[in-house]
N, C-alpha and C positions, 0 to 999 in steps of 0.2 A: 146628391152623389150616388152613382151607380155601384152597383155590387164589385165591378171590377175595380174601381178606384178604391171602395173600402177595403178589399181584400188586399189590394197592394200597399194600401196605408198602414194595415194591420201587420203585413208582413214585413214591411221596412220597420215598424215599430219593435217588432220582435226581434229582428235582426240587431237592432241598436241595443236593447237590453241585455239580448245574450253576448253582444262583444262587450258589453260594460262589464258582466257576471264575468266573463273570460277574462277580461284585463285585471279585474280585482282578484281573480283566484290566484294568477301566476304573475306577480309584480316582476320587473328586472331584478337581478340579483343585488346592484347596488342599493335597492330600495329596500330589500330584505336585509341588508347588513345595516343600514342606517336606521331602519324603525325597530330593529331587534327581533324580526320574525324568524329569524334563521337559528334562533334559541329556542322556539317552540318545540314540544315533545313530537309533533307530527314531522316536522321538518327533519330531526335527529333521527326518528326511526325510518322515515324514507331514504336517509343519507348514510346509514349506519355502516356500511360495507365501505362506502368512500372515505368515511371519517377514519375508521380502524386502519385503512390503508395510509391516509395521510400520517398518522400516528407511528405506523411501522416504518414509513420512511423517514419520520424525523429521528426515531431511534437510530436507525440504519447511519444516518448523516453523522450524529454523536458518535455511536460506536467507530466509525470510520475515522473520525478525528482523534479518539482516544488509541485506535488501532496505529495510526500514521507517528502518532508523537510515542508511542512505545517502541516502534521501529526505528524512530531516529534516535532514541536512547539507546538501542541495542547496538546501532552502529557505532555511536560514538564510544561505547563501552568496549566493542571489538578492535575499533582503532588504536584505542588507548591500550589494550592487551598486547596488539600488534606492534605498537609503537616499543612498549616495554620489552618483548620477547627480541625484537632486533637489536636493541641497546644490549641485552645480555649476550646474545649472538656475538656482536662485536667485542664486548668486554671479553668473553671466555676466547676468542680467536686471537686477540691480541695477547693474552696471557699465555696461551700454548706457543704463539710464536716467540714470546720472550724466553720460555722455557727451552724450546727447541733449537735454540739459536746453535751455529756450528761449533763457537768455541766454548760455550757452556756445555755441550755434548762432549766434545774433546776432554774437559776438565772432569765430567761425571765418569767417563768411560776409562781414564787412568788409572783409577783404582783397581779395575779388571785387567789391566795391562792390553787394552786395546787401543790401536791407534789408526789414524786415517791412514788409508793406503796413499802411497806416494807415486804409484805407477797409476796410469789410467787403465780403466778397465776394458778388456777385451772381449768380443763376442765371437765364439767359435760356432761357425754354420755347418752342420753335415747335411750332405746332400745324399737323399736317397736315391738308390739306383731303382729304375723301374724295370720290372722284369717282363717285358712286352715280348 
């Protein structure tokens, strides 16, 4: 074998061993999960910021759920209160209409000797003269 062939053989062998080492150092993520390598201290420390970000996102998702539920409860309570106020308004209005009916007012005002006018009311309009 010549020197060139030996050097080529050595460089090819070195490339093969270095590629094996690189492939052993960084297996794909699925392999890391299956063999439990993602739980090692080195992996956790290298990805600590990402892990905190994921935890933050999970907390935000849970908080959003509770916030939505609280909003829904507030809407239901406000709708019930609105319905109750509407019913009270209608009840008070109907009572007022019953009390202020014309014949009842006439009976109540008889004690004061007030009677309903028999003549239609007339409006007197006074026109002002313009001093131009």
